[in-house]
C-alpha positions in Angstrom: -83.9 -64.1 -31.7 -83.9 -67.6 -30.3 -85.0 -70.7 -32.2 -88.5 -70.9 -30.7 -89.2 -67.3 -31.6 -87.9 -67.9 -35.2 -90.2 -70.9 -35.6 -93.2 -69.0 -34.2 -92.5 -66.1 -36.7 -92.2 -68.6 -39.6 -95.5 -70.2 -38.5 -97.3 -66.8 -38.3 -96.0 -65.8 -41.7 -97.1 -69.1 -43.3 -100.5 -68.8 -41.6 -101.0 -65.3 -42.8 -100.2 -66.2 -46.4 -103.0 -68.7 -46.5 -105.6 -66.3 -44.9 -108.1 -64.0 -46.5 -109.9 -61.3 -44.5 -113.2 -59.8 -45.4 -114.3 -56.6 -43.6 -117.9 -56.1 -42.5 -118.9 -52.6 -41.3 -121.8 -51.6 -39.1 -123.4 -48.2 -38.6 -123.4 -47.6 -34.9 -126.9 -46.1 -34.8 -128.7 -47.9 -37.7 -127.2 -51.3 -36.9 -127.3 -51.0 -33.1 -129.6 -54.0 -32.8 -127.2 -56.2 -34.8 -124.2 -55.0 -32.8 -125.9 -55.9 -29.6 -126.7 -59.4 -30.9 -123.1 -60.2 -32.0 -121.4 -58.6 -29.1 -120.6 -61.9 -27.3 -120.3 -64.1 -30.5 -117.2 -65.5 -32.2 -118.2 -63.4 -35.2 -115.8 -65.0 -37.7 -116.8 -68.6 -36.8 -120.5 -67.7 -36.7 -120.4 -66.2 -40.2 -118.5 -69.1 -41.6 -121.1 -71.5 -40.2 -124.0 -69.5 -41.6 -122.4 -69.3 -45.1 -121.7 -73.0 -45.1 -125.3 -73.9 -44.2 -126.8 -71.3 -46.6 -124.7 -72.4 -49.6 -124.6 -76.1 -48.9 -125.2 -78.1 -52.1 
C-alpha cells in the first residue's frame, strides 16, 4: 500500500469514528408519496436542515 492510500485509509477511519448513522425506513406502498418526494433530494442534508430549524432555540 503506498503512502497516499495509507493516508486515505487513516482519514476514512478517523471520519467514521466521528460519525453516527440513524436509519429511516419507508414502507414502499404506504409511503410511496414520501419516497417520490425525496427521490432527488440529498436526504441526509435535508433532514439535518429540518431538524436544526425545528429545534432551534
